[in-house]
C-alpha positions as CSV (number, residue, x, y, z in Angstrom):
1,M,-30.8,-25.7,-20.4
2,I,-31.8,-26.0,-16.7
3,S,-28.9,-28.5,-16.2
4,V,-26.4,-26.1,-17.7
5,L,-27.7,-23.2,-15.6
6,T,-27.5,-25.3,-12.5
7,V,-23.9,-26.3,-13.1
8,I,-22.9,-22.6,-13.8
9,L,-24.6,-21.4,-10.7
10,V,-23.0,-24.1,-8.5
11,F,-19.6,-23.3,-10.1
12,I,-20.0,-19.5,-9.4
13,G,-21.3,-20.2,-5.9
14,L,-18.4,-22.5,-4.9
15,L,-15.9,-20.1,-6.5
16,L,-17.2,-17.2,-4.5
17,V,-17.0,-19.3,-1.3
18,K,-13.3,-20.1,-2.1
19,V,-12.6,-16.5,-3.0
20,S,-14.0,-15.4,0.3
21,E,-11.5,-17.6,2.0
22,W,-8.5,-16.8,-0.3
23,V,-8.7,-13.0,0.0
24,P,-8.3,-12.7,3.8
25,N,-5.9,-15.6,4.0
26,T,-3.7,-14.0,1.4
27,F,-4.1,-10.3,2.0
28,G,-5.5,-10.1,5.6
29,N,-8.3,-7.7,6.5
30,I,-8.3,-5.3,3.6
31,P,-11.0,-2.8,2.7
32,F,-13.3,-3.3,-0.3
33,E,-11.8,-0.1,-1.8
34,Q,-8.4,-1.9,-2.2
35,V,-10.1,-4.7,-4.1
36,L,-12.0,-2.3,-6.2
37,F,-8.9,-0.3,-7.0
38,H,-6.9,-3.2,-8.3
39,L,-9.8,-4.3,-10.5
40,M,-9.7,-0.9,-12.2
41,V,-6.0,-0.1,-12.7
42,P,-3.3,-1.6,-14.9
43,M,-1.9,-4.8,-13.5
44,E,1.3,-5.1,-15.6
45,G,4.1,-6.8,-13.8
46,T,2.0,-8.5,-11.2
47,D,3.9,-11.2,-9.4
48,T,2.7,-14.4,-10.9
49,T,2.7,-16.2,-7.5
50,F,-0.5,-14.5,-6.6
51,V,-2.1,-15.7,-9.8
52,S,-0.9,-19.2,-9.1
53,S,-2.1,-19.0,-5.5
54,F,-5.6,-18.0,-6.7
55,I,-5.7,-20.8,-9.3
56,E,-4.4,-23.4,-6.8
57,Y,-6.7,-22.4,-4.0
58,C,-9.9,-21.3,-5.6
59,L,-10.4,-23.3,-8.8
60,P,-10.0,-27.1,-7.9
61,L,-13.1,-27.5,-5.7
62,P,-15.6,-25.6,-8.0
63,C,-14.2,-27.3,-11.1
64,I,-14.3,-30.9,-9.6
65,F,-17.7,-30.5,-8.0
66,S,-19.2,-28.8,-11.1
67,G,-17.7,-31.4,-13.4
68,I,-19.2,-34.2,-11.3
69,L,-22.5,-32.4,-11.3
70,L,-22.4,-31.8,-15.1
71,L,-21.8,-35.5,-15.6
72,C,-24.7,-36.4,-13.4
73,C,-26.9,-33.9,-15.3
74,I,-25.9,-35.4,-18.6
75,I,-26.8,-38.9,-17.3
76,K,-30.1,-37.6,-15.9
77,D,-31.0,-35.8,-19.1
78,W,-30.1,-39.0,-21.1
79,K,-32.4,-41.1,-18.8
80,V,-35.2,-38.6,-19.1
81,S,-34.9,-38.5,-22.9
82,R,-35.0,-42.3,-22.9
83,D,-38.0,-42.4,-20.6
84,I,-39.8,-39.9,-22.8
85,R,-39.0,-42.0,-25.9
86,D,-40.2,-45.2,-24.2
87,G,-43.3,-43.6,-22.8
88,E,-42.1,-44.1,-19.2
89,F,-41.4,-40.5,-18.2
90,K,-42.0,-40.2,-14.4
91,H,-43.2,-36.6,-14.2
92,I,-43.3,-36.4,-10.5
93,R,-40.0,-38.0,-9.9
94,N,-38.2,-35.8,-12.3
95,N,-39.9,-32.6,-11.3
96,V,-39.0,-33.2,-7.7
97,L,-35.4,-33.9,-8.7
98,I,-35.3,-30.7,-10.7
99,I,-36.7,-28.7,-7.9
100,I,-34.3,-30.1,-5.3
101,T,-31.3,-29.6,-7.6
102,S,-32.3,-26.0,-8.4
103,L,-32.9,-25.1,-4.7
104,S,-29.5,-26.7,-3.8
105,C,-27.6,-24.7,-6.4
106,L,-29.4,-21.5,-5.5
107,F,-28.4,-22.1,-1.9
108,V,-24.8,-22.6,-2.8
109,Y,-24.9,-19.5,-5.0
110,V,-26.5,-17.2,-2.4
111,F,-24.1,-18.6,0.3
112,G,-21.1,-17.8,-1.9
113,I,-22.3,-14.3,-2.5
114,N,-22.9,-13.7,1.2
115,D,-19.5,-15.0,2.1
116,V,-17.8,-12.7,-0.5
117,I,-19.8,-9.7,0.7
118,H,-18.5,-10.1,4.2
119,A,-15.0,-11.2,3.3
120,V,-14.1,-8.2,1.1
121,G,-16.1,-5.7,3.1
122,I,-18.8,-4.8,0.5
123,D,-21.3,-4.5,3.3
124,E,-19.1,-2.0,5.2
125,Y,-18.4,-0.2,2.0
126,W,-22.1,0.3,1.3
127,N,-22.7,1.5,4.8
128,N,-19.9,4.1,4.5
129,V,-21.4,5.3,1.2
130,K,-24.8,5.8,3.0
131,H,-23.3,7.8,5.9
132,P,-21.0,10.5,4.5
133,S,-18.2,12.2,6.5
134,T,-17.5,15.9,6.9
135,I,-13.8,15.4,7.9
136,Y,-12.6,17.3,4.8
137,E,-14.9,20.3,5.4
138,N,-13.7,20.4,9.0
139,Y,-10.0,19.7,8.7
140,Y,-8.6,19.6,5.2
141,V,-6.2,22.3,4.1
142,N,-5.7,22.6,0.3
143,P,-1.9,22.6,-0.2
144,E,-2.3,24.5,-3.4
145,N,-3.6,27.5,-1.5
146,V,-0.6,27.6,0.9
147,K,2.4,29.9,0.6
148,Y,5.8,28.2,0.6
149,T,9.2,29.8,1.3
150,F,12.3,27.8,0.4
151,P,15.8,28.4,1.8
152,E,18.3,30.2,-0.3
153,Q,20.1,27.0,-1.0
154,K,17.5,24.4,-1.7
155,R,18.0,20.9,-0.2
156,N,17.8,17.7,-2.1
157,L,15.2,15.1,-1.1
158,I,15.8,11.4,-1.1
159,Y,12.6,9.5,-0.2
160,I,12.8,5.7,0.2
161,F,9.5,3.9,0.3
162,M,10.2,0.5,2.0
163,E,7.8,-2.2,1.1
164,S,5.9,-3.5,4.2
165,M,8.6,-2.2,6.6
166,E,7.3,-2.0,10.2
167,T,8.6,-1.1,13.6
168,T,7.0,-4.4,14.6
169,Y,10.3,-6.1,13.4
170,E,12.3,-4.4,16.1
171,D,13.2,-6.0,19.4
172,L,11.3,-5.5,22.6
173,E,13.7,-2.9,23.9
174,H,12.9,-0.6,21.0
175,G,9.2,-1.2,21.0
176,G,9.1,-4.1,18.6
177,A,7.5,-7.5,18.9
178,F,10.6,-9.7,18.8
179,E,13.2,-10.9,21.3
180,E,15.8,-10.5,18.5
181,S,15.4,-7.6,16.1
182,R,14.9,-8.4,12.4
183,I,16.0,-4.9,11.5
184,P,18.9,-3.9,13.8
185,E,20.5,-1.7,11.2
186,L,17.4,0.3,10.6
187,T,16.9,0.5,14.4
188,E,20.3,2.0,14.9
189,L,19.6,4.4,12.0
190,A,16.4,5.5,13.8
191,D,18.2,5.8,17.1
192,N,20.7,8.3,15.7
193,N,18.2,10.4,13.7
194,L,14.7,11.8,13.9
195,T,11.6,9.8,14.5
196,F,9.5,12.1,16.6
197,S,9.6,9.6,19.4
198,F,11.1,10.9,22.6
199,G,9.7,8.6,25.3
200,N,13.1,7.5,26.6
201,N,14.9,10.8,26.3
202,D,15.9,12.8,29.4
203,N,13.9,15.9,30.0
204,N,16.5,18.4,29.2
205,L,15.9,21.5,27.2
206,T,18.3,20.6,24.4
207,F,16.9,18.7,21.4
208,S,18.3,15.3,20.9
209,F,17.9,13.4,17.6
210,G,18.7,10.0,19.3
211,N,16.0,7.9,21.0
212,N,15.4,4.3,22.0
213,D,11.8,3.9,20.9
214,N,10.7,4.4,17.3
215,N,7.0,4.7,17.5
216,G,6.6,4.7,13.8
217,F,3.3,5.7,12.2
218,L,-0.2,4.3,12.1
219,V,-1.7,3.3,8.7
220,P,-5.3,4.2,8.1
221,S,-7.4,1.7,6.1
222,M,-7.5,3.8,2.9
223,S,-3.6,3.9,2.8
224,G,-3.0,0.3,3.4
225,W,-1.6,-0.7,0.0
226,T,1.4,0.7,-2.0
227,V,-0.3,3.2,-4.3
228,A,-2.6,4.5,-1.6
229,A,0.4,4.8,0.8
230,I,2.4,6.8,-1.8
231,V,-0.6,9.1,-2.4
232,G,-1.1,9.5,1.4
233,Q,2.6,10.2,2.2
234,T,3.1,12.7,-0.6
235,S,-0.4,14.4,-0.8
236,G,-1.9,14.1,2.6
237,V,-5.1,12.3,1.5
238,P,-6.4,8.8,1.3
239,L,-7.2,6.9,-1.9
240,N,-10.9,6.4,-1.8
241,I,-12.4,4.4,-4.7
242,P,-15.9,4.9,-6.1
243,I,-17.7,2.3,-8.1
244,D,-17.2,4.3,-11.2
245,G,-13.4,4.5,-10.5
246,N,-12.5,4.0,-14.2
247,D,-13.6,7.6,-14.8
248,Y,-10.6,9.0,-13.0
249,I,-7.8,6.4,-13.0
250,S,-6.1,6.9,-16.3
251,D,-3.0,8.3,-18.0
252,K,-5.0,11.6,-18.3
253,S,-6.4,11.9,-14.8
254,F,-5.4,10.5,-11.4
255,L,-6.7,12.4,-8.4
256,P,-6.5,15.8,-10.3
257,G,-7.6,17.6,-7.1
258,T,-4.5,16.6,-5.1
259,Y,-1.5,18.9,-4.8
260,S,1.6,16.9,-3.8
261,I,5.1,17.5,-2.6
262,G,6.2,16.6,-6.1
263,Q,4.3,19.5,-7.6
264,I,5.5,21.9,-4.9
265,L,9.1,21.0,-5.6
266,E,8.7,21.0,-9.4
267,K,7.3,24.5,-9.2
268,N,10.4,25.5,-7.2
269,G,12.9,24.3,-9.7
270,Y,13.5,20.7,-8.6
271,Q,14.1,17.7,-11.0
272,S,12.1,14.7,-9.8
273,E,12.7,11.0,-10.4
274,L,11.0,7.7,-9.4
275,L,13.2,4.5,-9.4
276,I,11.4,1.1,-9.0
277,G,12.3,-2.4,-9.9
278,S,8.8,-3.3,-11.3
279,D,6.6,-2.0,-14.1
280,A,5.6,1.5,-13.1
281,A,2.2,1.1,-14.8
282,F,1.1,-1.4,-12.1
283,G,-1.5,0.1,-9.9
284,G,-1.4,3.4,-11.8
285,R,1.9,4.5,-10.1
286,K,3.2,5.9,-13.4
287,Y,0.1,8.0,-13.8
288,Y,0.3,9.5,-10.3
289,F,4.0,10.5,-10.4
290,E,3.8,11.9,-14.0
291,Q,0.7,14.0,-13.2
292,H,1.9,15.1,-9.8
293,G,5.4,16.5,-10.2
294,N,6.5,15.5,-13.8
295,F,8.7,12.7,-12.5
296,K,11.2,10.9,-14.7
297,I,10.2,7.2,-14.4
298,V,13.0,4.7,-14.2
299,D,11.3,1.3,-13.8
300,Y,11.8,-2.3,-14.9
301,N,11.3,-1.4,-18.6
302,S,13.9,1.4,-18.2
303,A,16.4,-1.1,-16.8
304,I,16.1,-3.1,-20.0
305,E,16.4,0.0,-22.2
306,N,19.5,1.2,-20.2
307,G,21.1,-2.2,-20.6
308,W,21.2,-2.8,-16.8
309,I,19.4,-6.2,-17.2
310,D,18.8,-8.5,-20.1
311,K,15.5,-8.1,-22.0
312,D,14.4,-11.5,-20.9
313,Y,15.3,-11.0,-17.2
314,H,12.4,-11.1,-14.8
315,V,12.0,-12.3,-11.2
316,W,9.0,-11.8,-9.0
317,W,7.8,-8.2,-9.8
318,G,10.8,-7.3,-12.1
319,Y,14.3,-7.4,-10.7
320,E,15.7,-7.7,-7.1
321,D,16.3,-4.9,-4.7
322,I,20.0,-5.7,-4.6
323,K,20.1,-4.4,-8.2
324,L,17.8,-1.5,-7.3
325,F,20.2,-0.1,-4.8
326,E,23.1,-0.2,-7.3
327,Y,21.0,1.6,-9.9
328,A,20.0,4.1,-7.3
329,K,23.7,5.1,-6.9
330,I,23.9,5.6,-10.7
331,E,20.8,7.8,-10.8
332,L,21.7,9.8,-7.7
333,T,25.2,10.5,-9.0
334,N,23.7,11.8,-12.3
335,L,21.1,13.9,-10.5
336,A,23.7,15.5,-8.2
337,S,26.0,16.3,-11.1
338,S,23.3,18.5,-12.8
339,G,23.7,21.3,-10.3
340,Q,19.9,21.4,-9.9
341,P,18.1,20.4,-6.7
342,F,16.5,17.0,-6.9
343,N,13.6,15.0,-5.5
344,F,14.6,11.3,-5.8
345,N,12.0,8.7,-4.8
346,M,12.5,4.9,-4.8
347,L,10.4,1.9,-3.8
348,T,11.7,-1.4,-2.6
349,A,9.9,-4.7,-3.2
350,D,11.8,-7.7,-1.7
351,T,9.8,-7.6,1.5
352,H,6.5,-8.0,-0.2
353,H,4.3,-10.8,1.0
354,I,3.9,-13.8,0.8
355,G,7.1,-14.6,2.5
356,G,9.3,-12.0,0.7
357,Y,11.7,-12.5,-2.1
358,P,15.2,-13.7,-1.0
359,C,18.2,-12.5,-3.0
360,S,21.6,-14.0,-3.4
361,E,22.9,-12.1,-0.3
362,C,20.1,-13.2,2.1
363,E,21.4,-15.3,5.0
364,D,19.3,-17.8,6.9
365,L,19.6,-16.2,10.3
366,Y,16.1,-16.8,11.8
367,G,14.8,-20.1,10.3
368,D,12.0,-18.5,8.3
369,R,12.2,-16.9,4.9
370,Y,10.3,-13.7,5.6
371,S,12.5,-12.8,8.6
372,N,15.6,-13.4,6.6
373,V,14.4,-11.2,3.7
374,I,13.4,-8.4,6.2
375,R,16.9,-8.5,7.7
376,C,18.5,-8.5,4.3
377,S,16.4,-5.4,3.3
378,S,17.4,-3.6,6.6
379,K,21.1,-4.1,5.7
380,H,20.8,-3.0,2.1
381,V,18.7,0.1,2.9
382,T,21.2,1.1,5.6
383,E,24.2,0.5,3.3
384,L,22.6,2.8,0.7
385,V,22.1,5.5,3.4
386,Q,25.7,5.2,4.4
387,W,26.9,5.5,0.8
388,I,24.8,8.7,0.4
389,Q,26.4,10.1,3.6
390,E,29.8,9.6,2.0
391,Q,28.9,11.7,-1.1
392,P,30.0,15.4,-1.4
393,W,26.4,16.5,-1.9
394,Y,25.0,14.8,1.3
395,E,25.4,17.9,3.5
396,N,22.6,19.5,1.6
397,T,20.4,16.4,1.3
398,T,17.6,15.1,3.5
399,I,16.7,11.4,3.5
400,V,13.2,10.2,4.5
401,L,12.8,6.4,5.2
402,A,9.3,5.2,5.4
403,G,7.4,1.9,5.2
404,D,4.7,2.1,2.6
405,H,2.1,0.1,4.6
406,K,1.9,-2.8,7.0
407,S,2.6,-6.2,5.7
408,M,-0.4,-8.2,4.3
409,D,0.9,-11.6,5.3
410,P,-1.8,-12.7,7.8
411,D,-0.2,-16.0,8.9
412,W,3.2,-14.5,9.8
413,F,1.6,-11.9,12.1
414,K,-1.1,-14.1,13.6
415,D,0.5,-14.6,17.0
416,I,1.6,-11.0,17.1
417,E,-1.8,-9.6,16.5
418,E,-3.5,-12.0,18.8
419,S,-1.2,-10.7,21.6
420,G,-2.8,-7.3,21.1
421,Y,0.4,-5.7,19.7
422,N,-0.3,-2.4,17.8
423,R,1.6,-2.7,14.5
424,K,3.1,0.5,12.9
425,C,5.2,1.3,9.9
426,Y,8.9,2.3,10.2
427,Y,9.8,6.0,9.9
428,A,13.0,8.1,10.2
429,I,14.3,11.3,8.8
430,V,18.1,11.6,8.3
431,N,19.8,15.0,8.1
432,S,16.8,17.1,8.7
433,A,17.1,20.9,8.2
434,A,14.5,21.6,10.9
435,I,14.2,20.9,14.6
436,P,10.9,20.0,16.3
437,T,9.5,22.6,18.7
438,T,8.5,19.9,21.2
439,Q,10.0,16.8,22.6
440,N,6.7,15.2,23.2
441,S,6.3,11.9,21.4
442,R,3.9,12.2,18.5
443,K,1.0,10.0,17.3
444,I,1.5,9.9,13.6
445,T,-0.4,8.6,10.5
446,T,0.5,8.3,6.9
447,Y,-0.8,11.8,6.1
448,D,1.5,13.6,8.5
449,L,4.5,12.6,6.5
450,F,3.6,15.0,3.7
451,P,4.0,18.4,5.4
452,T,6.7,17.0,7.7
453,T,8.9,16.0,4.7
454,L,8.5,19.4,3.2
455,A,9.4,21.1,6.5
456,S,12.5,18.8,6.9
457,L,13.9,20.5,3.7
458,G,13.9,23.8,5.6
459,V,10.8,25.0,3.8
460,T,8.4,27.2,5.8
461,F,4.7,27.6,5.0
462,N,1.8,29.5,6.5
463,S,-0.1,26.5,7.7
464,D,0.6,23.8,10.3
465,R,-1.4,21.4,8.2
466,L,-1.4,20.3,4.6
467,G,-4.1,18.0,3.3
468,L,-5.1,16.0,6.4
469,G,-1.5,15.8,7.6
470,T,0.1,17.9,10.3
471,N,3.7,19.3,10.3
472,L,5.3,17.4,13.1
473,Y,7.9,20.1,13.7
474,T,5.1,22.2,15.1
475,E,3.1,21.7,18.3
476,T,-0.2,21.5,16.4
477,P,-1.9,18.2,17.3
478,T,-2.2,15.6,14.5
479,L,-5.7,14.6,13.6
480,V,-5.1,11.2,15.2
481,E,-4.0,13.0,18.4
482,K,-7.1,15.1,18.2
483,L,-9.7,12.5,17.2
484,G,-8.1,9.2,18.2
485,F,-7.2,6.6,15.6
486,K,-10.4,4.6,15.5
487,K,-12.6,7.7,14.9
488,F,-10.1,9.2,12.4
489,D,-9.9,5.9,10.5
490,K,-13.7,5.5,10.5
491,E,-14.2,9.0,9.1
492,L,-11.7,8.3,6.3
493,T,-13.5,5.1,5.2
494,R,-16.9,7.0,5.0
495,H,-18.0,8.6,1.7
496,S,-17.2,12.3,1.3
497,N,-18.9,14.6,-1.1
498,Y,-16.1,17.1,-0.7
499,Y,-13.5,14.4,-1.5
500,D,-15.4,13.3,-4.6
501,M,-16.0,16.8,-5.9
502,Y,-12.7,18.6,-5.2
503,I,-10.0,15.8,-4.9
504,L,-11.3,12.9,-6.9
505,Y,-12.5,14.8,-9.9
506,G,-10.6,18.1,-9.3
507,K,-13.4,20.6,-9.4
508,K,-12.3,24.1,-8.5
509,K,-14.1,25.9,-5.7
510,E,-15.9,29.0,-6.8
């Protein structure tokens, strides 16, 4: 019995040691909330390369070492049994051996636990729980309590969430980290549209949409993965995960206290749709969009039902972005023909780490796969925007382009981060119905996109802030401009009684 327990403890300890290495090597410096979230939500459609990576990296050493240890224990137990049978049992020798083995396996076990605690941020998570924040009491504006006024002719919204799309990929001239831009098409698109970056503009009194420096937006810790990014950009709040997260992540309840742009537009007669090339159930995305705006979900499973792809077709997460953009044209044409204003959201996937997913049109321009995939995505997104601009309904349509979060590929960004470069996500608004009241370049975070998107549709509202986000068309400082990013981010990672009560579980204020 002791031998079996010893082997089990050693296996678990070594596995934890390898996991503590695999997590940061694969996903970078992620918060424990992100790990916790993905342990509690549906994982349908997960890219199998991550499963393979886990198996290949984490299991061999624990399995081999534990196997050898098990064999040694079997031999030892056999010898002990023989000694007892022959009346030659060496009590002291065997007792010492048992003690040494037990202490060794305990050391390995404790060492493994300690490594995991630090690697996935459990220690920091616990510290944040013990020291709650009051940021919501001080700054949060409940969007449900705000009055919205829509223009007589309501504008369509097309919102493109771009997987891991950063301004980092731009060239040095445009504030990026590369001599040669990986996204020249998106850079040009930003130059000719609105990014709330005016550092290189002349100081005239006339507003200019063009600029040569897309500052992008900063990504707080609690919005650093896709579902959290979507929640942040559309509801103005982070996705904080409690230990009992299963109580709220379900097909019946997903952040019931949030009031999103999807709900605002639905209440004002919009039809809403989400188009993605993966299974919408992954990460609870389906729950969020259905409960916050009654979105029609068109995902990987829908593509099979529609006959777009064969029932046995599956690559990476579902199907490639090159197909996604063609299906977007079909869905947009159908939405526009209804005569009803629409809110169309789509999410790309090819630029997901590790190394991205090259399609048949990806060229080898840079010598590394991830760069090539990023460039390919830049071309495809821009081509879709150009197609939209050619449609008869474009004049009354606003397009928002936003990276969901920073890439989690730690190796590809190692030299960039070591140089001190401050990575940000790409952001641009095409055909906005509003004009900023200031030409000052703005410091932006994920949450500011929520009220700003609404304002870009020509909607006015009696608050400069929604959720924790600020309407960038106003002169009101964003919270990161007011508090600084480090302080703002720290406050968001801390536990909040307000968030738990009113946003997480949706309790109404009396």
